[in-house]
Structures are given as C-alpha cells and as structure tokens.
VMD Tcl script that builds the backbone (N, CA, C; Angstrom):
set m [mol new atoms 381]
animate dup $m
set s [atomselect $m all]
$s set {name element resname resid chain x y z} {
  {N N UNK 1 A 0.846 -1.161 -0.197}
  {CA C UNK 1 A 0.036 -0.094 -0.183}
  {C C UNK 1 A 0.883 1.343 0.044}
  {N N UNK 2 A 2.247 1.071 0.745}
  {CA C UNK 2 A 2.828 2.367 0.666}
  {C C UNK 2 A 3.681 2.586 -0.810}
  {N N UNK 3 A 3.560 1.733 -1.515}
  {CA C UNK 3 A 4.115 1.740 -2.592}
  {C C UNK 3 A 2.948 2.269 -3.617}
  {N N UNK 4 A 1.901 2.280 -3.340}
  {CA C UNK 4 A 0.791 2.677 -4.161}
  {C C UNK 4 A 0.655 4.255 -4.179}
  {N N UNK 5 A 0.911 4.652 -2.568}
  {CA C UNK 5 A 0.941 5.969 -2.069}
  {C C UNK 5 A 2.280 6.811 -2.671}
  {N N UNK 6 A 3.357 5.957 -2.866}
  {CA C UNK 6 A 4.560 6.555 -3.139}
  {C C UNK 6 A 4.561 6.930 -4.614}
  {N N UNK 7 A 4.185 5.862 -5.600}
  {CA C UNK 7 A 3.912 6.146 -6.829}
  {C C UNK 7 A 2.844 7.235 -7.126}
  {N N UNK 8 A 1.709 7.215 -6.658}
  {CA C UNK 8 A 0.519 8.176 -6.898}
  {C C UNK 8 A 1.266 9.816 -6.534}
  {N N UNK 9 A 2.221 9.750 -5.537}
  {CA C UNK 9 A 2.543 11.147 -4.962}
  {C C UNK 9 A 3.733 11.471 -5.923}
  {N N UNK 10 A 4.587 10.346 -6.495}
  {CA C UNK 10 A 5.589 10.866 -7.491}
  {C C UNK 10 A 4.945 11.512 -8.837}
  {N N UNK 11 A 3.695 10.644 -9.257}
  {CA C UNK 11 A 2.987 10.949 -10.555}
  {C C UNK 11 A 2.380 12.441 -10.310}
  {N N UNK 12 A 1.511 12.613 -9.265}
  {CA C UNK 12 A 1.066 13.932 -8.912}
  {C C UNK 12 A 2.313 14.834 -8.759}
  {N N UNK 13 A 3.454 14.955 -8.321}
  {CA C UNK 13 A 4.392 15.780 -8.291}
  {C C UNK 13 A 5.255 16.097 -9.581}
  {N N UNK 14 A 5.046 14.969 -10.272}
  {CA C UNK 14 A 5.760 15.061 -11.780}
  {C C UNK 14 A 4.626 16.134 -12.808}
  {N N UNK 15 A 2.997 15.491 -12.474}
  {CA C UNK 15 A 2.335 16.547 -12.977}
  {C C UNK 15 A 2.357 17.829 -12.835}
  {N N UNK 16 A 2.440 18.016 -11.606}
  {CA C UNK 16 A 2.430 19.687 -11.016}
  {C C UNK 16 A 3.483 20.193 -11.572}
  {N N UNK 17 A 4.678 19.522 -11.526}
  {CA C UNK 17 A 6.008 20.153 -12.140}
  {C C UNK 17 A 5.689 20.671 -13.589}
  {N N UNK 18 A 5.520 19.541 -14.496}
  {CA C UNK 18 A 4.956 19.515 -15.812}
  {C C UNK 18 A 4.093 20.799 -16.346}
  {N N UNK 19 A 3.177 20.811 -15.720}
  {CA C UNK 19 A 2.167 21.794 -15.979}
  {C C UNK 19 A 2.292 23.132 -15.173}
  {N N UNK 20 A 3.324 23.332 -14.383}
  {CA C UNK 20 A 3.473 24.853 -13.571}
  {C C UNK 20 A 4.611 25.449 -14.404}
  {N N UNK 21 A 5.029 24.762 -15.656}
  {CA C UNK 21 A 6.268 25.300 -16.343}
  {C C UNK 21 A 5.417 26.369 -17.297}
  {N N UNK 22 A 5.618 27.470 -17.416}
  {CA C UNK 22 A 5.155 28.487 -18.244}
  {C C UNK 22 A 6.336 29.314 -18.872}
  {N N UNK 23 A 6.236 29.420 -20.269}
  {CA C UNK 23 A 7.209 29.948 -20.938}
  {C C UNK 23 A 6.500 31.191 -22.118}
  {N N UNK 24 A 6.810 32.760 -21.816}
  {CA C UNK 24 A 6.353 33.522 -22.598}
  {C C UNK 24 A 7.107 33.453 -24.031}
  {N N UNK 25 A 6.196 33.645 -24.755}
  {CA C UNK 25 A 6.737 33.862 -26.334}
  {C C UNK 25 A 6.637 35.265 -26.768}
  {N N UNK 26 A 7.695 35.853 -26.944}
  {CA C UNK 26 A 8.070 37.115 -27.187}
  {C C UNK 26 A 8.557 37.092 -28.923}
  {N N UNK 27 A 7.548 37.848 -29.291}
  {CA C UNK 27 A 7.743 38.021 -30.745}
  {C C UNK 27 A 8.215 39.411 -30.969}
  {N N UNK 28 A 9.478 39.614 -31.483}
  {CA C UNK 28 A 10.055 40.803 -31.798}
  {C C UNK 28 A 9.412 41.458 -32.602}
  {N N UNK 29 A 9.624 42.932 -32.485}
  {CA C UNK 29 A 8.850 44.079 -33.728}
  {C C UNK 29 A 9.876 44.067 -34.635}
  {N N UNK 30 A 9.461 43.213 -35.652}
  {CA C UNK 30 A 10.406 42.954 -37.090}
  {C C UNK 30 A 9.902 44.048 -37.993}
  {N N UNK 31 A 10.734 44.581 -38.387}
  {CA C UNK 31 A 10.243 45.711 -39.441}
  {C C UNK 31 A 9.951 45.005 -40.747}
  {N N UNK 32 A 9.098 45.386 -41.569}
  {CA C UNK 32 A 8.766 44.797 -43.011}
  {C C UNK 32 A 10.103 45.204 -43.857}
  {N N UNK 33 A 9.858 44.901 -45.065}
  {CA C UNK 33 A 11.166 45.086 -45.987}
  {C C UNK 33 A 10.966 46.608 -46.135}
  {N N UNK 34 A 12.118 47.285 -46.009}
  {CA C UNK 34 A 11.870 48.449 -46.156}
  {C C UNK 34 A 11.834 48.838 -47.419}
  {N N UNK 35 A 12.170 48.086 -48.568}
  {CA C UNK 35 A 12.135 48.677 -49.927}
  {C C UNK 35 A 10.882 48.279 -50.616}
  {N N UNK 36 A 9.790 47.812 -49.783}
  {CA C UNK 36 A 8.288 47.379 -50.164}
  {C C UNK 36 A 7.894 48.737 -50.562}
  {N N UNK 37 A 6.559 48.334 -51.265}
  {CA C UNK 37 A 6.024 49.943 -51.770}
  {C C UNK 37 A 5.538 50.025 -50.437}
  {N N UNK 38 A 5.648 51.655 -50.405}
  {CA C UNK 38 A 5.076 51.937 -49.357}
  {C C UNK 38 A 3.409 51.803 -48.887}
  {N N UNK 39 A 3.288 51.617 -47.520}
  {CA C UNK 39 A 1.737 51.779 -47.262}
  {C C UNK 39 A 1.382 53.211 -46.884}
  {N N UNK 40 A -0.136 53.164 -47.179}
  {CA C UNK 40 A -0.752 54.457 -46.922}
  {C C UNK 40 A -0.658 54.626 -45.067}
  {N N UNK 41 A -0.391 56.081 -44.923}
  {CA C UNK 41 A -0.201 56.293 -43.834}
  {C C UNK 41 A -0.978 57.380 -43.608}
  {N N UNK 42 A -1.894 57.830 -42.525}
  {CA C UNK 42 A -2.426 58.990 -42.086}
  {C C UNK 42 A -1.706 59.783 -41.230}
  {N N UNK 43 A -1.511 61.183 -41.549}
  {CA C UNK 43 A -0.610 62.009 -40.738}
  {C C UNK 43 A -1.109 62.084 -39.305}
  {N N UNK 44 A -2.585 62.574 -39.789}
  {CA C UNK 44 A -3.504 62.955 -38.778}
  {C C UNK 44 A -3.746 61.571 -37.856}
  {N N UNK 45 A -4.042 60.612 -38.139}
  {CA C UNK 45 A -4.545 59.496 -37.400}
  {C C UNK 45 A -3.410 58.669 -37.028}
  {N N UNK 46 A -2.482 58.599 -37.718}
  {CA C UNK 46 A -1.421 57.736 -37.066}
  {C C UNK 46 A -0.046 58.324 -36.741}
  {N N UNK 47 A 0.523 59.437 -37.593}
  {CA C UNK 47 A 1.564 59.822 -37.262}
  {C C UNK 47 A 1.409 60.791 -35.979}
  {N N UNK 48 A 0.494 61.628 -36.083}
  {CA C UNK 48 A 0.571 62.850 -34.803}
  {C C UNK 48 A 0.334 61.852 -33.424}
  {N N UNK 49 A -0.484 60.921 -33.288}
  {CA C UNK 49 A -0.509 60.113 -32.198}
  {C C UNK 49 A 1.171 59.412 -31.658}
  {N N UNK 50 A 1.777 59.181 -32.844}
  {CA C UNK 50 A 3.183 58.465 -32.561}
  {C C UNK 50 A 3.871 59.635 -32.182}
  {N N UNK 51 A 3.882 60.939 -32.651}
  {CA C UNK 51 A 4.640 62.005 -32.130}
  {C C UNK 51 A 4.334 62.406 -30.889}
  {N N UNK 52 A 2.794 62.332 -30.492}
  {CA C UNK 52 A 2.551 62.808 -29.180}
  {C C UNK 52 A 3.249 62.097 -28.033}
  {N N UNK 53 A 3.136 60.539 -28.190}
  {CA C UNK 53 A 3.678 59.690 -27.461}
  {C C UNK 53 A 4.889 59.663 -27.181}
  {N N UNK 54 A 5.733 59.746 -28.195}
  {CA C UNK 54 A 7.226 59.713 -28.185}
  {C C UNK 54 A 7.698 60.993 -28.029}
  {N N UNK 55 A 7.559 62.237 -28.439}
  {CA C UNK 55 A 8.142 63.517 -29.014}
  {C C UNK 55 A 7.625 64.604 -27.610}
  {N N UNK 56 A 6.333 64.865 -27.744}
  {CA C UNK 56 A 5.630 65.912 -27.033}
  {C C UNK 56 A 5.372 65.378 -25.529}
  {N N UNK 57 A 5.128 64.148 -25.523}
  {CA C UNK 57 A 4.472 64.186 -24.247}
  {C C UNK 57 A 5.801 63.923 -23.048}
  {N N UNK 58 A 6.976 63.904 -23.713}
  {CA C UNK 58 A 8.041 64.027 -22.730}
  {C C UNK 58 A 8.753 65.442 -22.594}
  {N N UNK 59 A 7.887 66.246 -23.330}
  {CA C UNK 59 A 8.322 67.535 -23.226}
  {C C UNK 59 A 9.477 68.183 -24.030}
  {N N UNK 60 A 9.838 67.482 -25.243}
  {CA C UNK 60 A 11.040 68.061 -25.865}
  {C C UNK 60 A 10.555 68.755 -27.276}
  {N N UNK 61 A 9.573 68.311 -28.016}
  {CA C UNK 61 A 9.493 69.142 -28.995}
  {C C UNK 61 A 7.859 69.611 -28.737}
  {N N UNK 62 A 7.683 70.116 -28.052}
  {CA C UNK 62 A 6.649 71.077 -27.828}
  {C C UNK 62 A 6.994 72.543 -28.169}
  {N N UNK 63 A 5.780 73.275 -28.379}
  {CA C UNK 63 A 5.898 74.838 -28.838}
  {C C UNK 63 A 6.770 75.355 -27.906}
  {N N UNK 64 A 7.830 76.195 -28.382}
  {CA C UNK 64 A 8.916 76.752 -27.655}
  {C C UNK 64 A 10.287 75.588 -27.069}
  {N N UNK 65 A 10.000 74.431 -27.366}
  {CA C UNK 65 A 11.159 73.558 -27.155}
  {C C UNK 65 A 11.932 73.405 -28.589}
  {N N UNK 66 A 12.432 72.096 -28.785}
  {CA C UNK 66 A 13.153 71.830 -29.751}
  {C C UNK 66 A 12.331 71.621 -31.162}
  {N N UNK 67 A 12.789 72.163 -32.225}
  {CA C UNK 67 A 12.438 72.151 -33.210}
  {C C UNK 67 A 12.476 70.956 -34.159}
  {N N UNK 68 A 11.438 70.099 -34.832}
  {CA C UNK 68 A 10.293 70.761 -35.158}
  {C C UNK 68 A 9.183 70.663 -34.019}
  {N N UNK 69 A 8.324 71.514 -33.718}
  {CA C UNK 69 A 7.587 71.560 -32.847}
  {C C UNK 69 A 6.601 70.462 -33.136}
  {N N UNK 70 A 6.180 69.416 -32.635}
  {CA C UNK 70 A 5.474 68.309 -32.830}
  {C C UNK 70 A 3.965 67.984 -32.519}
  {N N UNK 71 A 3.552 69.243 -31.458}
  {CA C UNK 71 A 2.270 69.027 -31.166}
  {C C UNK 71 A 1.068 69.118 -32.348}
  {N N UNK 72 A 0.094 68.892 -32.117}
  {CA C UNK 72 A -1.019 68.189 -33.093}
  {C C UNK 72 A -1.581 69.313 -33.997}
  {N N UNK 73 A -1.337 70.663 -33.468}
  {CA C UNK 73 A -1.831 71.801 -34.366}
  {C C UNK 73 A -0.994 72.373 -35.225}
  {N N UNK 74 A 0.354 71.917 -35.180}
  {CA C UNK 74 A 1.448 72.766 -35.978}
  {C C UNK 74 A 2.269 71.834 -36.302}
  {N N UNK 75 A 2.308 70.469 -35.832}
  {CA C UNK 75 A 3.314 69.633 -36.463}
  {C C UNK 75 A 3.591 69.376 -38.022}
  {N N UNK 76 A 2.198 69.225 -38.764}
  {CA C UNK 76 A 2.540 69.007 -40.122}
  {C C UNK 76 A 3.449 70.104 -40.685}
  {N N UNK 77 A 2.900 71.440 -40.325}
  {CA C UNK 77 A 3.664 72.327 -41.136}
  {C C UNK 77 A 5.172 72.806 -40.456}
  {N N UNK 78 A 5.410 72.427 -39.328}
  {CA C UNK 78 A 6.750 72.464 -38.807}
  {C C UNK 78 A 7.656 71.490 -39.455}
  {N N UNK 79 A 6.998 70.349 -39.701}
  {CA C UNK 79 A 7.928 69.254 -40.268}
  {C C UNK 79 A 8.089 69.502 -41.713}
  {N N UNK 80 A 7.131 69.851 -42.703}
  {CA C UNK 80 A 7.073 70.168 -44.074}
  {C C UNK 80 A 7.678 71.476 -44.421}
  {N N UNK 81 A 7.165 72.326 -43.906}
  {CA C UNK 81 A 7.655 73.993 -44.243}
  {C C UNK 81 A 9.172 74.026 -43.634}
  {N N UNK 82 A 9.332 73.363 -42.391}
  {CA C UNK 82 A 10.871 73.254 -41.938}
  {C C UNK 82 A 11.779 72.677 -42.586}
  {N N UNK 83 A 11.782 72.017 -43.627}
  {CA C UNK 83 A 12.626 71.179 -44.335}
  {C C UNK 83 A 13.232 70.033 -43.595}
  {N N UNK 84 A 12.356 69.376 -42.856}
  {CA C UNK 84 A 12.585 68.180 -42.153}
  {C C UNK 84 A 12.160 66.842 -43.172}
  {N N UNK 85 A 11.486 66.906 -44.317}
  {CA C UNK 85 A 11.199 66.117 -45.185}
  {C C UNK 85 A 11.685 66.181 -46.546}
  {N N UNK 86 A 12.206 65.358 -47.109}
  {CA C UNK 86 A 12.813 65.140 -48.502}
  {C C UNK 86 A 12.148 64.155 -49.374}
  {N N UNK 87 A 10.872 64.475 -50.068}
  {CA C UNK 87 A 10.157 63.417 -50.513}
  {C C UNK 87 A 10.881 62.999 -51.968}
  {N N UNK 88 A 12.077 63.792 -52.379}
  {CA C UNK 88 A 12.682 63.150 -53.554}
  {C C UNK 88 A 13.485 62.112 -53.245}
  {N N UNK 89 A 14.066 62.076 -51.961}
  {CA C UNK 89 A 15.180 61.435 -51.371}
  {C C UNK 89 A 14.714 61.066 -49.900}
  {N N UNK 90 A 13.732 60.181 -49.750}
  {CA C UNK 90 A 13.332 60.026 -48.450}
  {C C UNK 90 A 14.335 59.584 -47.263}
  {N N UNK 91 A 15.252 59.196 -47.557}
  {CA C UNK 91 A 16.336 58.729 -46.608}
  {C C UNK 91 A 17.359 59.788 -46.483}
  {N N UNK 92 A 17.203 60.741 -47.269}
  {CA C UNK 92 A 17.764 62.085 -47.073}
  {C C UNK 92 A 17.137 63.248 -45.980}
  {N N UNK 93 A 16.059 62.757 -45.752}
  {CA C UNK 93 A 15.243 63.714 -44.721}
  {C C UNK 93 A 15.880 63.563 -43.435}
  {N N UNK 94 A 15.728 64.878 -43.009}
  {CA C UNK 94 A 16.305 65.076 -41.471}
  {C C UNK 94 A 15.563 64.473 -40.452}
  {N N UNK 95 A 13.996 64.110 -40.795}
  {CA C UNK 95 A 13.105 63.363 -39.904}
  {C C UNK 95 A 13.564 61.842 -39.945}
  {N N UNK 96 A 13.723 61.355 -41.058}
  {CA C UNK 96 A 14.309 60.180 -41.363}
  {C C UNK 96 A 15.499 59.651 -40.623}
  {N N UNK 97 A 16.835 60.476 -40.664}
  {CA C UNK 97 A 17.853 60.364 -39.965}
  {C C UNK 97 A 17.923 60.420 -38.678}
  {N N UNK 98 A 16.936 61.370 -38.140}
  {CA C UNK 98 A 17.056 61.552 -36.548}
  {C C UNK 98 A 16.261 60.188 -36.165}
  {N N UNK 99 A 15.134 59.858 -36.665}
  {CA C UNK 99 A 14.458 58.719 -35.999}
  {C C UNK 99 A 14.920 57.186 -36.228}
  {N N UNK 100 A 15.849 57.129 -37.035}
  {CA C UNK 100 A 17.043 56.107 -37.153}
  {C C UNK 100 A 18.090 56.466 -36.688}
  {N N UNK 101 A 18.583 57.604 -36.297}
  {CA C UNK 101 A 19.797 57.807 -35.616}
  {C C UNK 101 A 19.739 58.311 -33.963}
  {N N UNK 102 A 20.181 59.411 -33.889}
  {CA C UNK 102 A 20.069 59.969 -32.403}
  {C C UNK 102 A 18.634 59.730 -31.499}
  {N N UNK 103 A 17.445 60.145 -32.410}
  {CA C UNK 103 A 16.315 60.095 -31.662}
  {C C UNK 103 A 15.844 58.781 -31.735}
  {N N UNK 104 A 16.146 57.755 -32.219}
  {CA C UNK 104 A 15.772 56.688 -32.320}
  {C C UNK 104 A 15.376 55.880 -30.956}
  {N N UNK 105 A 15.874 56.205 -29.982}
  {CA C UNK 105 A 16.172 55.742 -28.602}
  {C C UNK 105 A 14.544 56.274 -28.251}
  {N N UNK 106 A 13.930 57.395 -28.667}
  {CA C UNK 106 A 12.958 57.698 -28.251}
  {C C UNK 106 A 11.796 57.387 -28.879}
  {N N UNK 107 A 11.837 56.725 -30.192}
  {CA C UNK 107 A 11.021 56.075 -30.877}
  {C C UNK 107 A 11.524 54.438 -31.130}
  {N N UNK 108 A 11.287 53.860 -30.033}
  {CA C UNK 108 A 11.815 52.250 -30.501}
  {C C UNK 108 A 11.035 51.401 -31.242}
  {N N UNK 109 A 9.851 51.797 -31.537}
  {CA C UNK 109 A 9.134 50.928 -32.054}
  {C C UNK 109 A 9.502 50.841 -33.754}
  {N N UNK 110 A 9.869 49.792 -34.173}
  {CA C UNK 110 A 10.529 49.659 -35.891}
  {C C UNK 110 A 9.147 50.007 -36.552}
  {N N UNK 111 A 7.844 49.406 -36.084}
  {CA C UNK 111 A 6.569 49.607 -37.005}
  {C C UNK 111 A 6.225 51.212 -37.166}
  {N N UNK 112 A 6.945 52.008 -36.095}
  {CA C UNK 112 A 6.273 53.210 -35.902}
  {C C UNK 112 A 7.499 54.044 -36.956}
  {N N UNK 113 A 8.577 53.600 -36.829}
  {CA C UNK 113 A 9.674 54.182 -37.744}
  {C C UNK 113 A 9.036 54.163 -39.199}
  {N N UNK 114 A 8.671 52.862 -39.486}
  {CA C UNK 114 A 8.319 52.400 -40.953}
  {C C UNK 114 A 7.053 53.197 -41.330}
  {N N UNK 115 A 6.245 53.601 -40.524}
  {CA C UNK 115 A 4.987 54.362 -40.844}
  {C C UNK 115 A 5.627 55.860 -41.468}
  {N N UNK 116 A 6.575 56.333 -40.740}
  {CA C UNK 116 A 7.114 57.799 -40.884}
  {C C UNK 116 A 7.743 57.700 -42.109}
  {N N UNK 117 A 8.784 56.838 -42.468}
  {CA C UNK 117 A 9.303 56.475 -43.771}
  {C C UNK 117 A 8.429 56.360 -44.855}
  {N N UNK 118 A 7.334 55.524 -44.705}
  {CA C UNK 118 A 6.189 55.418 -45.788}
  {C C UNK 118 A 5.452 56.588 -45.953}
  {N N UNK 119 A 5.316 57.506 -44.902}
  {CA C UNK 119 A 4.643 58.753 -45.270}
  {C C UNK 119 A 5.285 59.372 -45.930}
  {N N UNK 120 A 6.720 59.731 -45.630}
  {CA C UNK 120 A 7.843 60.566 -46.527}
  {C C UNK 120 A 7.648 60.017 -47.838}
  {N N UNK 121 A 7.843 58.735 -48.066}
  {CA C UNK 121 A 7.940 58.115 -49.392}
  {C C UNK 121 A 6.533 58.448 -50.064}
  {N N UNK 122 A 5.782 58.538 -49.700}
  {CA C UNK 122 A 4.223 58.756 -50.174}
  {C C UNK 122 A 3.705 60.334 -50.445}
  {N N UNK 123 A 4.876 60.980 -50.274}
  {CA C UNK 123 A 4.845 62.561 -50.444}
  {C C UNK 123 A 4.642 63.335 -49.408}
  {N N UNK 124 A 4.594 62.669 -48.309}
  {CA C UNK 124 A 4.156 63.698 -47.067}
  {C C UNK 124 A 2.899 64.260 -46.998}
  {N N UNK 125 A 1.949 63.702 -47.371}
  {CA C UNK 125 A 0.659 64.295 -47.571}
  {C C UNK 125 A -0.027 64.691 -46.249}
  {N N UNK 126 A -0.684 65.867 -46.175}
  {CA C UNK 126 A -1.424 66.107 -44.873}
  {C C UNK 126 A -2.853 65.585 -44.873}
  {N N UNK 127 A -2.909 64.371 -44.506}
  {CA C UNK 127 A -3.840 63.641 -44.616}
  {C C UNK 127 A -4.301 63.217 -43.169}
}
mol reanalyze $m
mol bondsrecalc $m
mol representation Tube
mol addrep $m
C-alpha cells in the first residue's frame, strides 16, 4: 500500500511540475521590408499620436522647445515647411535620419519608424 501512495505522489508531483512550467513567447517587433512599396499612412490619425506619445509627452518637441514642434496643431507645418522631409530622397530627410539615428531611442518601435518613412515616401501628404 505504501508503494501505491509513493507512486501516486511521484505522478502527482511530476504532473504539477510539468503543468507549472510557463514560457512566454515574445515576438520581436520586426520591420517589414523597407524597400517594399510604401503603405498608406494618415498623418493626422497615425503619425500625430506617435509624435505625441514619443516626442511631445516627454516635453521635448512642444511649442517653445526643440524644432520641429510636434504638437498636433502645428506638427505638419513644422515638419514639411521646416525642411525636415525630402520627398525626392526620403532617406535623406532630416526626420528619417533622426528617428533612425540619435532620436531612435525615443521612438523604439520599428513599426512606427516605418510608418514615418512610408509617409515620407508617399509624398508627405497632409491627410
């Protein structure tokens, strides 16, 4: 009878051990092919929230702070009229160089960076 309880205890302990193991599967934020055709990106609906979350909420690119000012009401004019985008050579845009360079730590999402790049490649429309 002791052997039955011993085997039952071992089976129970093994079952608990096997079911208690948990492993998170973290999928990295992989960028899509940067040379693929650009996706449509809405400046107002997609980029302004990205700039707000990463650039203005921390107080850097607010009116009176660092140029370009990226608050919702002036961000488009600041970026486009301030010479921060080059629609002919998107990778030569100051905005592109900054988010993939020094300011990349403030916009860690590769998906968000790709949206900015696609928006520039689409001609930087005010949409």
